KEFIDO-298261 format. One line per 2 residues: number of its first residue (from 0); their letters; for each residue x negated, y, z negated of N, C-alpha, C, O, CB. Coordinates in nm, 3 decimals. Atoms other than C-alpha are relative to their C-alpha. Last residue first. Glycine has a CB too. Example, Ala and Ser with C-alpha at 12.3 -4.5 7.8 and 13.67 -1.06 7.14 Angstrom:
REM residues 2
1 = sa = 0.082/-0.119/0.006/-1.367/-0.106/-0.714/0.077/0.109/-0.073/0.026/0.220/-0.090/-0.041/0.046/0.142 | -0.089/-0.119/0.000/-1.230/-0.450/-0.780/-0.090/0.120/0.000/-0.194/0.118/-0.066/0.099/0.003/-0.125 .
END
This chain:
REM residues 64
63 = ls = 0.117/-0.041/0.018/-1.788/-0.877/0.091/-0.106/-0.026/-0.073/-0.208/0.042/-0.061/0.010/0.076/-0.015 | 0.140/0.105/0.037/-1.544/-1.089/-0.044/-0.064/0.043/0.093/-0.087/-0.054/0.165/0.003/-0.173/0.003 .
61 = ii = 0.049/0.127/0.123/-1.346/-0.766/-0.122/-0.125/-0.173/0.002/-0.217/-0.214/-0.069/0.165/-0.067/-0.027 | 0.140/-0.105/0.089/-1.336/-0.615/0.155/-0.012/-0.030/-0.141/-0.111/-0.059/-0.208/0.029/0.184/-0.005 .
59 = ye = 0.120/-0.004/-0.113/-1.136/-0.871/0.323/-0.125/0.084/-0.092/-0.236/0.064/-0.143/0.058/0.105/0.169 | 0.015/0.054/-0.017/-0.838/-0.907/0.099/-0.243/-0.063/0.044/-0.343/-0.131/0.021/0.130/0.025/0.057 .
57 = as = 0.061/0.034/0.117/-0.786/-0.580/0.054/-0.099/-0.104/-0.045/-0.199/-0.084/-0.114/0.081/-0.016/-0.059 | 0.157/-0.100/0.042/-0.804/-0.585/0.454/-0.049/-0.045/-0.106/-0.147/-0.119/-0.113/0.010/0.166/-0.035 .
55 = rn = 0.084/0.035/-0.078/-0.540/-0.866/0.405/-0.174/0.062/-0.054/-0.268/0.041/-0.131/0.063/0.053/0.140 | 0.057/0.041/0.127/-0.315/-0.739/0.137/-0.171/-0.019/0.010/-0.268/0.004/-0.063/0.077/-0.144/-0.044 .
53 = sa = -0.057/0.175/0.008/-0.152/-0.484/0.352/-0.181/-0.032/-0.069/-0.286/0.030/-0.089/0.062/-0.113/0.229 | -0.133/0.096/-0.019/-0.189/-0.158/0.395/0.070/-0.010/0.011/0.178/0.040/0.041/0.042/-0.048/-0.027 .
51 = fq = -0.007/0.047/-0.166/-0.399/-0.089/0.133/0.132/0.003/0.047/0.240/-0.006/-0.011/-0.053/-0.154/0.033 | -0.132/0.117/-0.001/-0.448/0.115/-0.127/-0.022/-0.061/0.153/-0.072/-0.030/0.261/0.190/0.085/-0.019 .
49 = vk = -0.130/0.076/-0.117/-0.749/0.189/-0.250/0.063/-0.066/0.044/0.061/-0.189/0.041/0.013/-0.017/0.064 | -0.084/0.107/0.013/-0.967/0.343/-0.626/0.095/-0.001/0.132/0.190/0.078/0.123/0.078/0.012/-0.137 .
47 = ay = -0.116/-0.047/-0.065/-1.281/0.494/-0.502/0.157/-0.087/0.008/0.193/-0.166/0.096/-0.056/0.019/0.136 | -0.012/0.154/-0.010/-1.602/0.498/-0.701/0.099/0.058/0.052/0.115/0.179/0.045/0.005/-0.121/-0.115 .
45 = ar = -0.157/-0.035/-0.003/-1.891/0.753/-0.758/0.104/-0.149/0.087/0.061/-0.245/0.150/0.013/0.178/0.112 | -0.121/0.079/-0.126/-2.189/0.699/-0.856/0.088/0.031/0.011/0.139/0.089/-0.085/0.049/-0.118/0.002 .
43 = hg = 0.051/-0.041/-0.126/-2.462/0.891/-1.085/0.063/-0.021/0.102/0.039/0.047/0.201/-0.103/-0.042/0.024 | 0.081/0.105/-0.069/-2.342/0.778/-1.394/-0.067/0.076/0.141/-0.128/0.176/0.103/0.106/-0.141/0.040 .
41 = gk = 0.070/0.011/-0.008/-2.183/0.948/-1.686/-0.106/-0.047/0.066/-0.213/-0.074/0.011/0.018/-0.002/-0.045 | 0.030/-0.088/0.123/-1.879/0.866/-1.639/-0.161/-0.023/-0.052/-0.204/-0.133/-0.083/0.113/-0.044/-0.129 .
39 = sq = -0.026/0.085/0.091/-1.789/0.721/-1.231/-0.068/0.098/-0.178/-0.120/0.209/-0.162/-0.090/-0.164/0.064 | 0.128/0.030/0.060/-1.688/0.986/-1.047/0.001/-0.046/-0.144/0.059/-0.011/-0.246/-0.081/0.116/0.010 .
37 = kv = -0.009/-0.047/0.081/-1.321/0.958/-0.863/-0.249/-0.031/-0.056/-0.338/-0.109/-0.022/0.170/-0.076/-0.082 | 0.080/0.008/0.001/-1.231/0.917/-0.487/-0.053/0.084/-0.135/-0.062/0.207/-0.127/-0.022/0.012/0.113 .
35 = el = 0.033/-0.125/0.129/-0.843/0.891/-0.469/-0.179/-0.053/-0.038/-0.192/-0.166/-0.083/0.146/-0.028/-0.195 | 0.034/0.028/-0.034/-0.706/0.649/-0.091/-0.080/0.083/-0.218/-0.040/-0.007/-0.291/0.006/-0.002/0.166 .
33 = ay = 0.022/-0.113/0.081/-0.453/0.600/0.003/-0.121/-0.029/-0.058/-0.155/-0.147/-0.054/0.104/0.031/-0.098 | -0.096/-0.080/-0.008/-0.296/0.379/0.272/-0.020/0.109/-0.041/0.029/0.210/0.009/0.090/-0.036/-0.045 .
31 = vt = 0.125/-0.065/0.094/-0.704/0.262/0.443/0.276/0.071/-0.024/0.349/0.116/0.065/-0.251/0.168/0.115 | 0.013/0.112/0.166/-0.559/0.008/0.707/-0.031/0.101/-0.106/-0.135/0.048/-0.144/-0.158/-0.139/-0.009 .
29 = gh = -0.111/-0.009/0.063/-0.535/0.221/0.961/0.083/-0.090/-0.015/0.191/-0.136/0.021/0.052/0.073/0.034 | -0.072/-0.203/0.080/-0.787/0.268/1.143/0.096/-0.086/-0.001/0.131/-0.168/0.084/0.031/0.205/0.105 .
27 = gt = -0.052/-0.053/-0.108/-0.993/-0.127/1.139/0.100/0.145/-0.050/0.129/0.188/-0.162/0.082/-0.127/0.076 | -0.206/0.052/-0.008/-1.059/-0.270/0.837/0.036/-0.012/0.043/0.119/-0.101/0.034/0.111/0.028/-0.016 .
25 = ig = 0.017/0.184/0.012/-1.483/-0.253/0.906/0.135/-0.103/-0.026/0.158/-0.224/-0.014/-0.104/-0.036/-0.149 | 0.154/0.036/-0.092/-1.490/0.098/1.005/0.029/-0.162/0.004/0.048/-0.243/0.094/-0.189/0.049/-0.103 .
23 = el = -0.075/0.092/-0.162/-1.185/0.112/0.839/-0.045/0.020/0.106/0.009/0.033/0.215/0.142/0.026/0.052 | -0.059/0.065/-0.020/-1.336/0.167/0.536/0.045/-0.036/0.103/0.048/-0.151/0.147/0.045/0.013/-0.049 .
21 = fe = 0.003/0.116/0.008/-1.556/0.397/0.629/0.050/-0.183/0.007/0.013/-0.277/0.077/-0.016/0.035/-0.045 | 0.106/0.017/-0.171/-1.376/0.634/0.764/-0.100/-0.093/-0.018/-0.122/-0.160/0.083/-0.099/0.152/0.059 .
19 = kv = -0.090/-0.024/-0.146/-1.147/0.640/0.464/-0.097/-0.035/0.095/-0.129/-0.153/0.109/0.061/0.166/0.037 | -0.051/0.070/0.018/-1.498/0.736/0.175/0.160/-0.103/0.136/0.099/-0.154/0.230/0.010/0.074/-0.118 .
17 = re = 0.068/0.084/-0.087/-1.583/0.995/0.490/-0.005/-0.154/-0.085/-0.034/-0.251/-0.016/-0.157/0.071/0.037 | -0.070/-0.045/-0.172/-1.167/1.134/0.409/-0.133/-0.115/0.099/-0.110/-0.195/0.190/-0.028/0.260/0.056 .
15 = aa = -0.084/0.153/0.066/-1.228/1.109/0.014/0.021/-0.047/0.193/0.099/-0.134/0.233/0.227/0.042/-0.138 | -0.067/-0.014/-0.038/-1.543/1.304/0.054/0.090/-0.081/0.013/0.059/-0.200/0.015/-0.030/0.036/0.053 .
13 = vv = -0.057/0.046/-0.035/-1.801/1.226/-0.175/0.093/0.024/0.067/0.172/0.004/-0.025/0.004/-0.037/-0.050 | -0.092/-0.062/-0.090/-2.028/1.342/-0.405/0.005/-0.005/0.087/-0.096/0.029/0.149/0.015/0.082/0.008 .
11 = yp = -0.065/-0.107/0.142/-2.188/1.105/-0.707/0.153/0.065/0.139/0.269/0.027/0.154/-0.186/0.204/-0.085 | 0.089/-0.097/0.047/-2.299/0.871/-0.340/0.085/0.086/-0.117/0.202/0.110/-0.088/-0.054/0.092/0.130 .
9 = fg = 0.035/-0.073/-0.127/-2.074/0.575/-0.360/-0.124/0.087/-0.038/-0.197/0.067/-0.134/0.128/0.094/0.058 | 0.133/0.043/-0.037/-2.154/0.229/-0.541/0.013/0.152/0.152/-0.032/0.155/0.266/-0.012/-0.225/0.053 .
7 = fv = 0.112/-0.116/0.086/-1.798/0.162/-0.643/-0.165/-0.039/0.149/-0.197/-0.118/0.238/-0.056/-0.095/-0.266 | 0.152/0.023/-0.009/-1.467/-0.018/-0.525/-0.090/0.048/-0.005/-0.055/0.155/0.045/-0.037/-0.030/0.061 .
5 = qi = 0.142/-0.064/0.017/-1.190/-0.041/-0.680/-0.075/-0.016/0.053/-0.132/-0.121/0.021/-0.060/-0.005/-0.079 | 0.166/0.054/0.002/-0.867/-0.219/-0.505/-0.049/0.159/-0.075/0.005/0.269/-0.065/-0.094/-0.044/0.210 .
3 = tk = 0.071/-0.088/0.061/-0.489/-0.158/-0.475/-0.086/-0.057/-0.028/-0.067/-0.174/-0.063/0.041/0.062/-0.086 | 0.096/-0.008/0.179/-0.296/-0.435/-0.295/-0.116/0.115/0.053/-0.171/0.138/0.161/-0.113/-0.208/-0.072 .
1 = gm = 0.136/0.077/0.057/-0.094/-0.405/0.008/-0.040/0.051/-0.170/-0.016/0.126/-0.265/-0.148/0.051/0.119 | 0.097/-0.102/-0.017/0.264/-0.197/0.078/-0.165/-0.073/-0.131/-0.192/-0.066/-0.251/0.105/0.187/-0.060 .
END
């Protein structure tokens, strides 16, 4: 299985499916294996822990 990364800067209330659609719009359909959206402590933003199907997809998101 691919790499797991954290992606920050999402609106405080955002659906996991919306985050998946956003990321797969960049990396391609089926590249997100699993994800979990969490709200930052004391903040007004959310972040996602995302496991990609391949390291290549994760590295591409990190490079942006």
